Biopython code that builds the backbone (N, CA, C, O; Angstrom):
import numpy as np
from Bio.PDB.StructureBuilder import StructureBuilder

atoms = [
    (1, "MET", "N", (-1.124, 12.866, 17.406)),
    (1, "MET", "CA", (-1.596, 11.992, 16.351)),
    (1, "MET", "C", (-1.040, 12.429, 14.995)),
    (1, "MET", "O", (-0.753, 11.582, 14.148)),
    (2, "ILE", "N", (-0.884, 13.733, 14.776)),
    (2, "ILE", "CA", (-0.362, 14.230, 13.504)),
    (2, "ILE", "C", (1.029, 13.679, 13.244)),
    (2, "ILE", "O", (1.333, 13.247, 12.131)),
    (3, "PHE", "N", (1.877, 13.692, 14.268)),
    (3, "PHE", "CA", (3.245, 13.211, 14.079)),
    (3, "PHE", "C", (3.282, 11.697, 13.869)),
    (3, "PHE", "O", (4.127, 11.195, 13.128)),
    (4, "LEU", "N", (2.386, 10.982, 14.506)),
    (4, "LEU", "CA", (2.299, 9.538, 14.323)),
    (4, "LEU", "C", (1.913, 9.207, 12.883)),
    (4, "LEU", "O", (2.536, 8.349, 12.256)),
    (5, "ILE", "N", (0.904, 9.871, 12.362)),
    (5, "ILE", "CA", (0.462, 9.638, 10.981)),
    (5, "ILE", "C", (1.576, 10.031, 10.009)),
    (5, "ILE", "O", (1.825, 9.325, 9.031)),
    (6, "LEU", "N", (2.240, 11.147, 10.272)),
    (6, "LEU", "CA", (3.355, 11.580, 9.429)),
    (6, "LEU", "C", (4.482, 10.547, 9.455)),
    (6, "LEU", "O", (5.081, 10.250, 8.421)),
    (7, "ALA", "N", (4.768, 10.004, 10.635)),
    (7, "ALA", "CA", (5.818, 8.984, 10.753)),
    (7, "ALA", "C", (5.442, 7.718, 9.986)),
    (7, "ALA", "O", (6.303, 7.087, 9.374)),
    (8, "ILE", "N", (4.172, 7.348, 10.014)),
    (8, "ILE", "CA", (3.714, 6.185, 9.251)),
    (8, "ILE", "C", (3.934, 6.436, 7.755)),
    (8, "ILE", "O", (4.419, 5.558, 7.041)),
    (9, "GLY", "N", (3.581, 7.618, 7.291)),
    (9, "GLY", "CA", (3.801, 7.970, 5.888)),
    (9, "GLY", "C", (5.276, 7.981, 5.524)),
    (9, "GLY", "O", (5.658, 7.513, 4.451)),
    (10, "LEU", "N", (6.101, 8.511, 6.410)),
    (10, "LEU", "CA", (7.543, 8.544, 6.177)),
    (10, "LEU", "C", (8.099, 7.134, 6.075)),
    (10, "LEU", "O", (8.882, 6.832, 5.175)),
    (11, "GLY", "N", (7.694, 6.274, 6.995)),
    (11, "GLY", "CA", (8.162, 4.886, 6.960)),
    (11, "GLY", "C", (7.697, 4.156, 5.717)),
    (11, "GLY", "O", (8.463, 3.416, 5.100)),
    (12, "ALA", "N", (6.439, 4.364, 5.348)),
    (12, "ALA", "CA", (5.906, 3.716, 4.150)),
    (12, "ALA", "C", (6.619, 4.209, 2.903)),
    (12, "ALA", "O", (6.959, 3.416, 2.025)),
    (13, "GLY", "N", (6.847, 5.501, 2.819)),
    (13, "GLY", "CA", (7.552, 6.062, 1.665)),
    (13, "GLY", "C", (8.981, 5.556, 1.575)),
    (13, "GLY", "O", (9.461, 5.230, 0.489)),
    (14, "PHE", "N", (9.659, 5.490, 2.710)),
    (14, "PHE", "CA", (11.033, 5.001, 2.739)),
    (14, "PHE", "C", (11.104, 3.547, 2.274)),
    (14, "PHE", "O", (11.923, 3.196, 1.424)),
    (15, "LEU", "N", (10.239, 2.711, 2.839)),
    (15, "LEU", "CA", (10.243, 1.295, 2.456)),
    (15, "LEU", "C", (9.812, 1.102, 1.004)),
    (15, "LEU", "O", (10.321, 0.216, 0.318)),
    (16, "SER", "N", (8.882, 1.921, 0.538)),
    (16, "SER", "CA", (8.464, 1.845, -0.864)),
    (16, "SER", "C", (9.627, 2.181, -1.779)),
    (16, "SER", "O", (9.851, 1.516, -2.790)),
    (17, "GLY", "N", (10.363, 3.218, -1.416)),
    (17, "GLY", "CA", (11.498, 3.642, -2.228)),
    (17, "GLY", "C", (12.636, 2.637, -2.249)),
    (17, "GLY", "O", (13.266, 2.432, -3.287)),
    (18, "ILE", "N", (12.902, 2.014, -1.120)),
    (18, "ILE", "CA", (14.016, 1.060, -1.033)),
    (18, "ILE", "C", (13.633, -0.315, -1.549)),
    (18, "ILE", "O", (14.388, -0.928, -2.303)),
    (19, "LEU", "N", (12.469, -0.803, -1.150)),
    (19, "LEU", "CA", (12.084, -2.178, -1.450)),
    (19, "LEU", "C", (11.129, -2.316, -2.626)),
    (19, "LEU", "O", (10.903, -3.424, -3.112)),
    (20, "GLY", "N", (10.566, -1.205, -3.090)),
    (20, "GLY", "CA", (9.633, -1.259, -4.202)),
    (20, "GLY", "C", (8.281, -1.840, -3.824)),
    (20, "GLY", "O", (7.528, -2.294, -4.685)),
    (21, "ILE", "N", (7.979, -1.823, -2.539)),
    (21, "ILE", "CA", (6.687, -2.350, -2.095)),
    (21, "ILE", "C", (5.643, -1.255, -2.155)),
    (21, "ILE", "O", (5.965, -0.071, -2.059)),
    (22, "GLY", "N", (4.408, -1.647, -2.313)),
    (22, "GLY", "CA", (3.323, -0.675, -2.230)),
    (22, "GLY", "C", (3.223, -0.177, -0.799)),
    (22, "GLY", "O", (3.387, -0.948, 0.146)),
    (23, "GLY", "N", (2.959, 1.084, -0.643)),
    (23, "GLY", "CA", (2.871, 1.656, 0.694)),
    (23, "GLY", "C", (1.781, 1.057, 1.558)),
    (23, "GLY", "O", (1.876, 1.080, 2.785)),
    (24, "GLY", "N", (0.733, 0.515, 0.923)),
    (24, "GLY", "CA", (-0.386, -0.045, 1.670)),
    (24, "GLY", "C", (0.002, -1.183, 2.582)),
    (24, "GLY", "O", (-0.603, -1.367, 3.638)),
    (25, "ILE", "N", (1.010, -1.955, 2.190)),
    (25, "ILE", "CA", (1.411, -3.096, 3.014)),
    (25, "ILE", "C", (2.045, -2.620, 4.328)),
    (25, "ILE", "O", (2.136, -3.381, 5.291)),
    (26, "VAL", "N", (2.472, -1.381, 4.355)),
    (26, "VAL", "CA", (3.016, -0.787, 5.579)),
    (26, "VAL", "C", (1.956, 0.097, 6.244)),
    (26, "VAL", "O", (1.773, 0.055, 7.460)),
    (27, "ILE", "N", (1.265, 0.893, 5.430)),
    (27, "ILE", "CA", (0.326, 1.874, 5.968)),
    (27, "ILE", "C", (-0.848, 1.216, 6.692)),
    (27, "ILE", "O", (-1.196, 1.626, 7.800)),
    (28, "VAL", "N", (-1.458, 0.207, 6.085)),
    (28, "VAL", "CA", (-2.659, -0.397, 6.678)),
    (28, "VAL", "C", (-2.389, -0.985, 8.059)),
    (28, "VAL", "O", (-3.085, -0.618, 9.006)),
    (29, "PRO", "N", (-1.410, -1.883, 8.221)),
    (29, "PRO", "CA", (-1.189, -2.406, 9.580)),
    (29, "PRO", "C", (-0.725, -1.333, 10.562)),
    (29, "PRO", "O", (-1.060, -1.396, 11.745)),
    (30, "ALA", "N", (0.036, -0.355, 10.091)),
    (30, "ALA", "CA", (0.493, 0.707, 10.994)),
    (30, "ALA", "C", (-0.684, 1.548, 11.484)),
    (30, "ALA", "O", (-0.754, 1.887, 12.665)),
    (31, "LEU", "N", (-1.600, 1.884, 10.594)),
    (31, "LEU", "CA", (-2.768, 2.659, 11.014)),
    (31, "LEU", "C", (-3.645, 1.869, 11.980)),
    (31, "LEU", "O", (-4.188, 2.429, 12.933)),
    (32, "ILE", "N", (-3.782, 0.567, 11.732)),
    (32, "ILE", "CA", (-4.613, -0.261, 12.610)),
    (32, "ILE", "C", (-3.979, -0.399, 13.991)),
    (32, "ILE", "O", (-4.656, -0.227, 15.005)),
    (33, "HIS", "N", (-2.692, -0.706, 14.035)),
    (33, "HIS", "CA", (-2.070, -1.038, 15.316)),
    (33, "HIS", "C", (-1.526, 0.159, 16.089)),
    (33, "HIS", "O", (-1.570, 0.168, 17.319)),
    (34, "PHE", "N", (-1.015, 1.164, 15.387)),
    (34, "PHE", "CA", (-0.430, 2.301, 16.102)),
    (34, "PHE", "C", (-1.400, 3.471, 16.238)),
    (34, "PHE", "O", (-1.455, 4.117, 17.285)),
    (35, "ALA", "N", (-2.163, 3.744, 15.180)),
    (35, "ALA", "CA", (-3.090, 4.877, 15.210)),
    (35, "ALA", "C", (-4.502, 4.455, 15.612)),
    (35, "ALA", "O", (-5.393, 5.296, 15.730)),
    (36, "LYS", "N", (-4.707, 3.155, 15.823)),
    (36, "LYS", "CA", (-5.981, 2.603, 16.295)),
    (36, "LYS", "C", (-7.148, 2.846, 15.330)),
    (36, "LYS", "O", (-8.284, 3.035, 15.764)),
    (37, "PHE", "N", (-6.865, 2.841, 14.010)),
    (37, "PHE", "CA", (-7.919, 2.950, 13.009)),
    (37, "PHE", "C", (-8.659, 1.622, 12.914)),
    (37, "PHE", "O", (-8.084, 0.569, 13.188)),
    (38, "GLN", "N", (-9.924, 1.668, 12.530)),
    (38, "GLN", "CA", (-10.661, 0.458, 12.186)),
    (38, "GLN", "C", (-10.119, -0.030, 10.842)),
    (38, "GLN", "O", (-9.662, 0.785, 10.041)),
    (39, "PRO", "N", (-10.158, -1.355, 10.569)),
    (39, "PRO", "CA", (-9.587, -1.864, 9.314)),
    (39, "PRO", "C", (-10.116, -1.168, 8.057)),
    (39, "PRO", "O", (-9.332, -0.815, 7.176)),
    (40, "GLN", "N", (-11.419, -0.969, 7.963)),
    (40, "GLN", "CA", (-11.968, -0.317, 6.777)),
    (40, "GLN", "C", (-11.459, 1.122, 6.652)),
    (40, "GLN", "O", (-11.186, 1.602, 5.552)),
    (41, "GLN", "N", (-11.338, 1.795, 7.787)),
    (41, "GLN", "CA", (-10.843, 3.169, 7.777)),
    (41, "GLN", "C", (-9.363, 3.200, 7.367)),
    (41, "GLN", "O", (-8.935, 4.102, 6.647)),
    (42, "ALA", "N", (-8.594, 2.220, 7.824)),
    (42, "ALA", "CA", (-7.172, 2.146, 7.451)),
    (42, "ALA", "C", (-7.016, 1.879, 5.958)),
    (42, "ALA", "O", (-6.175, 2.488, 5.298)),
    (43, "VAL", "N", (-7.823, 0.973, 5.433)),
    (43, "VAL", "CA", (-7.764, 0.653, 4.004)),
    (43, "VAL", "C", (-8.168, 1.876, 3.179)),
    (43, "VAL", "O", (-7.489, 2.225, 2.214)),
    (44, "GLY", "N", (-9.251, 2.514, 3.550)),
    (44, "GLY", "CA", (-9.709, 3.699, 2.825)),
    (44, "GLY", "C", (-8.694, 4.826, 2.861)),
    (44, "GLY", "O", (-8.456, 5.485, 1.849)),
    (45, "THR", "N", (-8.097, 5.049, 4.024)),
    (45, "THR", "CA", (-7.094, 6.100, 4.169)),
    (45, "THR", "C", (-5.862, 5.778, 3.335)),
    (45, "THR", "O", (-5.296, 6.659, 2.688)),
    (46, "SER", "N", (-5.448, 4.513, 3.353)),
    (46, "SER", "CA", (-4.298, 4.090, 2.558)),
    (46, "SER", "C", (-4.555, 4.290, 1.066)),
    (46, "SER", "O", (-3.685, 4.777, 0.343)),
    (47, "LEU", "N", (-5.752, 3.914, 0.606)),
    (47, "LEU", "CA", (-6.094, 4.101, -0.806)),
    (47, "LEU", "C", (-6.109, 5.583, -1.170)),
    (47, "LEU", "O", (-5.644, 5.963, -2.245)),
    (48, "ALA", "N", (-6.635, 6.409, -0.291)),
    (48, "ALA", "CA", (-6.653, 7.852, -0.562)),
    (48, "ALA", "C", (-5.228, 8.389, -0.676)),
    (48, "ALA", "O", (-4.947, 9.237, -1.524)),
    (49, "ALA", "N", (-4.333, 7.897, 0.176)),
    (49, "ALA", "CA", (-2.937, 8.335, 0.118)),
    (49, "ALA", "C", (-2.290, 7.888, -1.192)),
    (49, "ALA", "O", (-1.463, 8.605, -1.755)),
    (50, "LEU", "N", (-2.664, 6.713, -1.671)),
    (50, "LEU", "CA", (-2.094, 6.205, -2.918)),
    (50, "LEU", "C", (-2.648, 6.936, -4.138)),
    (50, "LEU", "O", (-2.011, 6.961, -5.191)),
    (51, "VAL", "N", (-3.828, 7.530, -3.999)),
    (51, "VAL", "CA", (-4.422, 8.286, -5.102)),
    (51, "VAL", "C", (-3.673, 9.609, -5.287)),
    (51, "VAL", "O", (-3.653, 10.173, -6.382)),
    (52, "MET", "N", (-3.073, 10.085, -4.232)),
    (52, "MET", "CA", (-2.300, 11.329, -4.304)),
    (52, "MET", "C", (-0.817, 10.960, -4.347)),
    (52, "MET", "O", (-0.121, 11.080, -3.339)),
    (53, "PRO", "N", (-0.329, 10.509, -5.510)),
    (53, "PRO", "CA", (0.976, 9.847, -5.587)),
    (53, "PRO", "C", (2.189, 10.767, -5.678)),
    (53, "PRO", "O", (3.059, 10.546, -6.522)),
    (54, "VAL", "N", (2.268, 11.772, -4.849)),
    (54, "VAL", "CA", (3.421, 12.668, -4.894)),
    (54, "VAL", "C", (4.703, 11.890, -4.601)),
    (54, "VAL", "O", (5.682, 11.984, -5.341)),
    (55, "GLY", "N", (4.682, 11.125, -3.518)),
    (55, "GLY", "CA", (5.867, 10.344, -3.161)),
    (55, "GLY", "C", (6.197, 9.304, -4.208)),
    (55, "GLY", "O", (7.363, 9.109, -4.553)),
    (56, "ALA", "N", (5.178, 8.636, -4.715)),
    (56, "ALA", "CA", (5.400, 7.627, -5.748)),
    (56, "ALA", "C", (5.958, 8.259, -7.009)),
    (56, "ALA", "O", (6.836, 7.684, -7.653)),
    (57, "ALA", "N", (5.464, 9.430, -7.369)),
    (57, "ALA", "CA", (5.946, 10.108, -8.575)),
    (57, "ALA", "C", (7.417, 10.494, -8.437)),
    (57, "ALA", "O", (8.192, 10.358, -9.384)),
    (58, "ILE", "N", (7.791, 10.966, -7.273)),
    (58, "ILE", "CA", (9.197, 11.336, -7.046)),
    (58, "ILE", "C", (10.081, 10.093, -7.105)),
    (58, "ILE", "O", (11.143, 10.109, -7.728)),
    (59, "GLY", "N", (9.637, 9.015, -6.455)),
    (59, "GLY", "CA", (10.410, 7.770, -6.502)),
    (59, "GLY", "C", (10.503, 7.210, -7.914)),
    (59, "GLY", "O", (11.567, 6.760, -8.339)),
    (60, "ALA", "N", (9.381, 7.238, -8.645)),
    (60, "ALA", "CA", (9.368, 6.729, -10.019)),
    (60, "ALA", "C", (10.280, 7.561, -10.911)),
    (60, "ALA", "O", (10.988, 7.014, -11.757)),
    (61, "ALA", "N", (10.269, 8.868, -10.730)),
    (61, "ALA", "CA", (11.143, 9.730, -11.531)),
    (61, "ALA", "C", (12.616, 9.403, -11.283)),
    (61, "ALA", "O", (13.426, 9.403, -12.209)),
    (62, "THR", "N", (12.944, 9.130, -10.045)),
    (62, "THR", "CA", (14.325, 8.768, -9.710)),
    (62, "THR", "C", (14.715, 7.457, -10.379)),
    (62, "THR", "O", (15.806, 7.341, -10.937)),
    (63, "TYR", "N", (13.818, 6.460, -10.322)),
    (63, "TYR", "CA", (14.086, 5.182, -10.980)),
    (63, "TYR", "C", (14.130, 5.351, -12.502)),
    (63, "TYR", "O", (14.928, 4.694, -13.171)),
    (64, "TYR", "N", (13.284, 6.223, -13.055)),
    (64, "TYR", "CA", (13.265, 6.470, -14.496)),
    (64, "TYR", "C", (14.608, 7.046, -14.953)),
    (64, "TYR", "O", (15.172, 6.605, -15.954)),
    (65, "LYS", "N", (15.113, 8.038, -14.207)),
    (65, "LYS", "CA", (16.398, 8.652, -14.559)),
    (65, "LYS", "C", (17.532, 7.638, -14.518)),
    (65, "LYS", "O", (18.505, 7.757, -15.262)),
    (66, "ALA", "N", (17.408, 6.642, -13.649)),
    (66, "ALA", "CA", (18.446, 5.611, -13.544)),
    (66, "ALA", "C", (18.247, 4.498, -14.577)),
    (66, "ALA", "O", (19.049, 3.568, -14.655)),
    (67, "GLY", "N", (17.170, 4.602, -15.371)),
    (67, "GLY", "CA", (16.899, 3.584, -16.387)),
    (67, "GLY", "C", (16.247, 2.327, -15.840)),
    (67, "GLY", "O", (16.305, 1.271, -16.469)),
    (68, "ASN", "N", (15.631, 2.433, -14.681)),
    (68, "ASN", "CA", (15.034, 1.282, -14.013)),
    (68, "ASN", "C", (13.517, 1.371, -13.925)),
    (68, "ASN", "O", (12.932, 1.011, -12.903)),
    (69, "LEU", "N", (12.874, 1.850, -14.990)),
    (69, "LEU", "CA", (11.422, 1.960, -14.981)),
    (69, "LEU", "C", (10.882, 1.547, -16.340)),
    (69, "LEU", "O", (11.296, 2.085, -17.367)),
    (70, "ASP", "N", (9.964, 0.598, -16.348)),
    (70, "ASP", "CA", (9.267, 0.188, -17.561)),
    (70, "ASP", "C", (7.932, 0.940, -17.558)),
    (70, "ASP", "O", (6.980, 0.530, -16.894)),
    (71, "VAL", "N", (7.876, 2.037, -18.302)),
    (71, "VAL", "CA", (6.713, 2.919, -18.288)),
    (71, "VAL", "C", (5.457, 2.183, -18.749)),
    (71, "VAL", "O", (4.392, 2.346, -18.152)),
    (72, "LYS", "N", (5.567, 1.389, -19.789)),
    (72, "LYS", "CA", (4.413, 0.658, -20.311)),
    (72, "LYS", "C", (3.838, -0.279, -19.241)),
    (72, "LYS", "O", (2.627, -0.312, -19.022)),
    (73, "ALA", "N", (4.702, -1.026, -18.590)),
    (73, "ALA", "CA", (4.245, -1.932, -17.531)),
    (73, "ALA", "C", (3.617, -1.147, -16.383)),
    (73, "ALA", "O", (2.600, -1.564, -15.828)),
    (74, "ALA", "N", (4.212, -0.021, -16.029)),
    (74, "ALA", "CA", (3.677, 0.793, -14.935)),
    (74, "ALA", "C", (2.272, 1.290, -15.261)),
    (74, "ALA", "O", (1.391, 1.268, -14.401)),
    (75, "LEU", "N", (2.059, 1.738, -16.492)),
    (75, "LEU", "CA", (0.734, 2.216, -16.885)),
    (75, "LEU", "C", (-0.303, 1.091, -16.873)),
    (75, "LEU", "O", (-1.451, 1.311, -16.489)),
    (76, "LEU", "N", (0.095, -0.100, -17.288)),
    (76, "LEU", "CA", (-0.824, -1.235, -17.239)),
    (76, "LEU", "C", (-1.159, -1.612, -15.796)),
    (76, "LEU", "O", (-2.294, -1.974, -15.486)),
    (77, "ILE", "N", (-0.173, -1.523, -14.931)),
    (77, "ILE", "CA", (-0.410, -1.809, -13.507)),
    (77, "ILE", "C", (-1.374, -0.787, -12.925)),
    (77, "ILE", "O", (-2.269, -1.146, -12.160)),
    (78, "VAL", "N", (-1.202, 0.482, -13.277)),
    (78, "VAL", "CA", (-2.109, 1.536, -12.792)),
    (78, "VAL", "C", (-3.537, 1.255, -13.235)),
    (78, "VAL", "O", (-4.471, 1.391, -12.445)),
    (79, "LEU", "N", (-3.710, 0.866, -14.489)),
    (79, "LEU", "CA", (-5.044, 0.538, -14.986)),
    (79, "LEU", "C", (-5.647, -0.613, -14.183)),
    (79, "LEU", "O", (-6.793, -0.537, -13.739)),
    (80, "GLY", "N", (-4.875, -1.669, -14.000)),
    (80, "GLY", "CA", (-5.357, -2.806, -13.214)),
    (80, "GLY", "C", (-5.667, -2.428, -11.778)),
    (80, "GLY", "O", (-6.656, -2.887, -11.207)),
    (81, "MET", "N", (-4.814, -1.583, -11.191)),
    (81, "MET", "CA", (-5.047, -1.144, -9.812)),
    (81, "MET", "C", (-6.326, -0.330, -9.693)),
    (81, "MET", "O", (-7.063, -0.471, -8.717)),
    (82, "ALA", "N", (-6.594, 0.515, -10.675)),
    (82, "ALA", "CA", (-7.808, 1.343, -10.627)),
    (82, "ALA", "C", (-9.049, 0.466, -10.632)),
    (82, "ALA", "O", (-9.972, 0.672, -9.844)),
    (83, "ILE", "N", (-9.063, -0.511, -11.525)),
    (83, "ILE", "CA", (-10.212, -1.421, -11.604)),
    (83, "ILE", "C", (-10.306, -2.269, -10.337)),
    (83, "ILE", "O", (-11.380, -2.397, -9.748)),
    (84, "GLY", "N", (-9.183, -2.846, -9.922)),
    (84, "GLY", "CA", (-9.172, -3.690, -8.730)),
    (84, "GLY", "C", (-9.537, -2.935, -7.467)),
    (84, "GLY", "O", (-10.240, -3.469, -6.609)),
    (85, "ALA", "N", (-9.071, -1.699, -7.339)),
    (85, "ALA", "CA", (-9.377, -0.898, -6.147)),
    (85, "ALA", "C", (-10.864, -0.590, -6.063)),
    (85, "ALA", "O", (-11.451, -0.618, -4.981)),
    (86, "ALA", "N", (-11.469, -0.298, -7.203)),
    (86, "ALA", "CA", (-12.913, -0.009, -7.208)),
    (86, "ALA", "C", (-13.709, -1.240, -6.775)),
    (86, "ALA", "O", (-14.632, -1.140, -5.967)),
    (87, "ILE", "N", (-13.346, -2.391, -7.317)),
    (87, "ILE", "CA", (-14.040, -3.631, -6.951)),
    (87, "ILE", "C", (-13.778, -3.975, -5.489)),
    (87, "ILE", "O", (-14.705, -4.297, -4.744)),
    (88, "GLY", "N", (-12.515, -3.904, -5.082)),
    (88, "GLY", "CA", (-12.152, -4.232, -3.702)),
    (88, "GLY", "C", (-12.818, -3.327, -2.678)),
    (88, "GLY", "O", (-13.226, -3.788, -1.612)),
    (89, "ALA", "N", (-12.929, -2.042, -2.996)),
    (89, "ALA", "CA", (-13.582, -1.106, -2.074)),
    (89, "ALA", "C", (-15.053, -1.457, -1.890)),
    (89, "ALA", "O", (-15.584, -1.370, -0.783)),
    (90, "GLN", "N", (-15.707, -1.851, -2.973)),
    (90, "GLN", "CA", (-17.115, -2.249, -2.876)),
    (90, "GLN", "C", (-17.264, -3.509, -2.033)),
    (90, "GLN", "O", (-18.152, -3.593, -1.185)),
    (91, "VAL", "N", (-16.398, -4.486, -2.266)),
    (91, "VAL", "CA", (-16.472, -5.756, -1.536)),
    (91, "VAL", "C", (-16.159, -5.546, -0.054)),
    (91, "VAL", "O", (-16.808, -6.140, 0.806)),
    (92, "SER", "N", (-15.169, -4.706, 0.245)),
    (92, "SER", "CA", (-14.739, -4.537, 1.641)),
    (92, "SER", "C", (-15.811, -3.948, 2.538)),
    (92, "SER", "O", (-15.778, -4.145, 3.753)),
    (93, "THR", "N", (-16.765, -3.224, 1.957)),
    (93, "THR", "CA", (-17.830, -2.648, 2.789)),
    (93, "THR", "C", (-18.760, -3.728, 3.340)),
    (93, "THR", "O", (-19.546, -3.468, 4.251)),
    (94, "HIS", "N", (-18.669, -4.934, 2.791)),
    (94, "HIS", "CA", (-19.522, -6.040, 3.230)),
    (94, "HIS", "C", (-18.754, -7.076, 4.053)),
    (94, "HIS", "O", (-19.294, -8.129, 4.389)),
    (95, "ILE", "N", (-17.497, -6.777, 4.375)),
    (95, "ILE", "CA", (-16.665, -7.730, 5.108)),
    (95, "ILE", "C", (-16.357, -7.168, 6.491)),
    (95, "ILE", "O", (-16.072, -5.980, 6.643)),
    (96, "ASP", "N", (-16.416, -8.026, 7.482)),
    (96, "ASP", "CA", (-16.106, -7.654, 8.860)),
    (96, "ASP", "C", (-14.645, -7.221, 8.977)),
    (96, "ASP", "O", (-13.775, -7.784, 8.312)),
    (97, "GLY", "N", (-14.375, -6.226, 9.817)),
    (97, "GLY", "CA", (-13.019, -5.719, 10.015)),
    (97, "GLY", "C", (-12.039, -6.784, 10.459)),
    (97, "GLY", "O", (-10.882, -6.772, 10.038)),
    (98, "VAL", "N", (-12.475, -7.700, 11.298)),
    (98, "VAL", "CA", (-11.596, -8.781, 11.765)),
    (98, "VAL", "C", (-11.170, -9.652, 10.587)),
    (98, "VAL", "O", (-10.013, -10.066, 10.515)),
    (99, "MET", "N", (-12.073, -9.931, 9.678)),
    (99, "MET", "CA", (-11.742, -10.743, 8.507)),
    (99, "MET", "C", (-10.752, -10.018, 7.594)),
    (99, "MET", "O", (-9.884, -10.652, 6.994)),
    (100, "ILE", "N", (-10.878, -8.702, 7.490)),
    (100, "ILE", "CA", (-9.936, -7.928, 6.691)),
    (100, "ILE", "C", (-8.542, -8.026, 7.297)),
    (100, "ILE", "O", (-7.560, -8.228, 6.582)),
    (101, "LYS", "N", (-8.460, -7.881, 8.619)),
    (101, "LYS", "CA", (-7.160, -7.995, 9.293)),
    (101, "LYS", "C", (-6.563, -9.378, 9.091)),
    (101, "LYS", "O", (-5.365, -9.500, 8.833)),
    (102, "ARG", "N", (-7.370, -10.412, 9.201)),
    (102, "ARG", "CA", (-6.864, -11.776, 9.031)),
    (102, "ARG", "C", (-6.406, -12.032, 7.599)),
    (102, "ARG", "O", (-5.362, -12.644, 7.372)),
    (103, "ALA", "N", (-7.192, -11.561, 6.640)),
    (103, "ALA", "CA", (-6.817, -11.734, 5.232)),
    (103, "ALA", "C", (-5.505, -11.008, 4.941)),
    (103, "ALA", "O", (-4.650, -11.521, 4.219)),
    (104, "PHE", "N", (-5.356, -9.823, 5.503)),
    (104, "PHE", "CA", (-4.132, -9.057, 5.317)),
    (104, "PHE", "C", (-2.945, -9.796, 5.935)),
    (104, "PHE", "O", (-1.863, -9.840, 5.348)),
    (105, "ALA", "N", (-3.147, -10.369, 7.107)),
    (105, "ALA", "CA", (-2.077, -11.120, 7.772)),
    (105, "ALA", "C", (-1.671, -12.334, 6.947)),
    (105, "ALA", "O", (-0.482, -12.611, 6.793)),
    (106, "VAL", "N", (-2.642, -13.051, 6.422)),
    (106, "VAL", "CA", (-2.341, -14.219, 5.582)),
    (106, "VAL", "C", (-1.553, -13.784, 4.349)),
    (106, "VAL", "O", (-0.573, -14.428, 3.975)),
    (107, "LEU", "N", (-1.977, -12.705, 3.728)),
    (107, "LEU", "CA", (-1.271, -12.194, 2.556)),
    (107, "LEU", "C", (0.178, -11.854, 2.893)),
    (107, "LEU", "O", (1.093, -12.184, 2.139)),
    (108, "MET", "N", (0.376, -11.199, 4.018)),
    (108, "MET", "CA", (1.735, -10.820, 4.425)),
    (108, "MET", "C", (2.603, -12.050, 4.683)),
    (108, "MET", "O", (3.785, -12.055, 4.340)),
    (109, "VAL", "N", (2.031, -13.086, 5.282)),
    (109, "VAL", "CA", (2.794, -14.315, 5.531)),
    (109, "VAL", "C", (3.173, -14.974, 4.205)),
    (109, "VAL", "O", (4.311, -15.405, 4.021)),
    (110, "ILE", "N", (2.213, -15.046, 3.284)),
    (110, "ILE", "CA", (2.491, -15.652, 1.977)),
    (110, "ILE", "C", (3.604, -14.888, 1.262)),
    (110, "ILE", "O", (4.533, -15.492, 0.725)),
    (111, "VAL", "N", (3.506, -13.568, 1.257)),
    (111, "VAL", "CA", (4.520, -12.757, 0.603)),
    (111, "VAL", "C", (5.873, -12.947, 1.286)),
    (111, "VAL", "O", (6.896, -13.069, 0.612)),
    (112, "ALA", "N", (5.884, -12.971, 2.614)),
    (112, "ALA", "CA", (7.133, -13.153, 3.345)),
    (112, "ALA", "C", (7.779, -14.506, 3.023)),
    (112, "ALA", "O", (8.989, -14.578, 2.808)),
    (113, "VAL", "N", (6.988, -15.563, 2.991)),
    (113, "VAL", "CA", (7.528, -16.878, 2.674)),
    (113, "VAL", "C", (8.079, -16.910, 1.255)),
    (113, "VAL", "O", (9.166, -17.435, 1.013)),
    (114, "LYS", "N", (7.321, -16.345, 0.320)),
    (114, "LYS", "CA", (7.788, -16.292, -1.084)),
    (114, "LYS", "C", (9.093, -15.530, -1.195)),
    (114, "LYS", "O", (10.001, -15.953, -1.911)),
    (115, "MET", "N", (9.197, -14.408, -0.492)),
    (115, "MET", "CA", (10.414, -13.609, -0.526)),
    (115, "MET", "C", (11.572, -14.370, 0.111)),
    (115, "MET", "O", (12.696, -14.312, -0.390)),
    (116, "TRP", "N", (11.320, -15.071, 1.190)),
    (116, "TRP", "CA", (12.369, -15.795, 1.901)),
    (116, "TRP", "C", (12.930, -16.941, 1.053)),
    (116, "TRP", "O", (14.140, -17.155, 0.986)),
    (117, "ILE", "N", (12.015, -17.667, 0.411)),
    (117, "ILE", "CA", (12.403, -18.822, -0.412)),
    (117, "ILE", "C", (13.129, -18.364, -1.664)),
    (117, "ILE", "O", (14.074, -19.005, -2.123)),
    (118, "GLY", "N", (12.678, -17.257, -2.201)),
    (118, "GLY", "CA", (13.325, -16.721, -3.402)),
    (118, "GLY", "C", (12.516, -17.023, -4.570)),
    (118, "GLY", "O", (12.883, -16.659, -5.687)),
]
sb = StructureBuilder()
sb.init_structure("model")
sb.init_model(0)
sb.init_chain("A")
sb.init_seg("    ")
for serial, (resi, resn, name, xyz) in enumerate(atoms, 1):
    if name == "N":
        sb.init_residue(resn, " ", resi, " ")
    sb.init_atom(name, np.array(xyz, "f"), 0.0, 1.0, " ", f" {name:<3s}", serial, name[0])
structure = sb.get_structure()
């Protein structure tokens, strides 16, 4: 199980670095489907991993050195994420795991269609 979780983190970090996606979009479904986590446990674990942003900091530093980082925008996003994560965590404790999985799937389809269309 340790190597599976490590591989999920490696994949999420790699995709985050290349595509600029949040790791949660990879971590949550991977934990649910490969590591057999319950949806709430996968979401909580993903959020905890995002709170310890070692990988994100290294990736951001690399983008900063290349001149591809808007620090002001990043700080505003962090503020919004902190508030949104607190609210979302409270709400998710009252939602069935199946509904969380379905909502996540719908979100992924919407994002995929938007990305495909351009």
